[in-house]
MIDRENVEX-504566 format. One record per residue (C-alpha): x, y, z; residue in three letters. Coordinates in steps of 0.02 Angstrom, whole numbers. Example, Ala and Ser with C-alpha at 12.3 -4.5 7.8 and 13.67 -1.06 7.14 Angstrom:
REM MIDRENVEX-504566
      c1      c2      c3  code
     615    -225     390   ALA
     684     -53     357   SER
//
This chain:
REM MIDRENVEX-504566
      c1      c2      c3  code
   15803    6740    1458   MET
   15914    6814    1578   PRO
   16014    6960    1516   ASP
   16218    6945    1526   LEU
   16299    7082    1618   SER
   16443    7160    1542   THR
   16554    7071    1653   GLU
   16474    6893    1616   GLN
   16484    6937    1431   ARG
   16663    6978    1444   ASP
   16702    6812    1536   ARG
   16638    6706    1391   LEU
   16740    6646    1255   LYS
   16730    6695    1065   ASP
   16674    6516    1040   ASP
   16519    6553    1158   ASP
   16458    6664    1018   PHE
   16395    6606     850   ALA
   16479    6777     762   TYR
   16638    6889     798   VAL
   16644    7020     660   ASP
   16805    7094     595   LYS
   16817    7232     748   ASP
   16798    7088     876   GLY
   16606    7121     918   GLU
   16543    6954     965   ARG
   16351    6923     932   HIS
   16222    6782     961   LEU
   16278    6699    1121   PRO
   16257    6528    1117   ILE
   16342    6463    1284   HIS
   16179    6392    1359   ASP
   15999    6325    1301   GLU
   15921    6487    1336   GLU
   16048    6597    1237   HIS
   16051    6461    1091   ALA
   15848    6464    1084   ARG
   15865    6662    1067   ASN
   16006    6655     938   ALA
   15883    6544     829   ILE
   15758    6670     845   GLN
   15866    6831     814   ARG
   15983    6757     672   PHE
   15882    6831     531   GLY
   15892    7013     607   ARG
   16077    6998     639   THR
   16198    7096     518   HIS
   16332    6966     439   PHE
   16486    7057     344   GLU
   16476    6923     218   SER
   16395    6768     154   LYS
   16523    6659     208   HIS
   16521    6738     389   ALA
   16337    6707     383   LYS
   16342    6519     351   GLN
   16472    6499     482   LYS
   16367    6576     611   ALA
   16215    6475     557   ALA
   16330    6312     576   GLU
   16383    6368     754   ALA
   16189    6411     795   VAL
   16136    6233     726   LEU
   16286    6143     822   LYS
   16228    6234     993   ALA
   16053    6191     949   ALA
   16092    6006     929   ARG
   16192    6009    1096   LYS
   16042    6078    1191   TYR
   15916    5967    1101   GLY
   15817    6118    1020   LEU
   15704    6094     873   GLU
   15751    6212     731   VAL
   15601    6224     595   SER
   15648    6213     404   ALA
   15569    6386     400   GLU
   15701    6466     512   ASP
   15825    6585     444   ASP
   15972    6509     524   VAL
   15931    6325     421   ILE
   15920    6433     256   LYS
   16082    6515     299   ALA
   16172    6352     340   ALA
   16127    6286     184   HIS
   16199    6435      84   GLY
//
């Protein structure tokens, strides 16, 4: 997966990330297939401010996965978080 430079990351919109915390820090980029795949894998290692924030982020990751035709296992943390 290509790393995002600071400039590239700054050009992305908030909607290109699964989670934006209360301080405006953006986590889990999902703007392309490779980053969406990475977000699925890293989801369980990401800290969220609340259960609601985690569930919303999971929904965003799953939406990106569907968009890019990625398979998500029922065992993945993102699936568990999306279902509360």
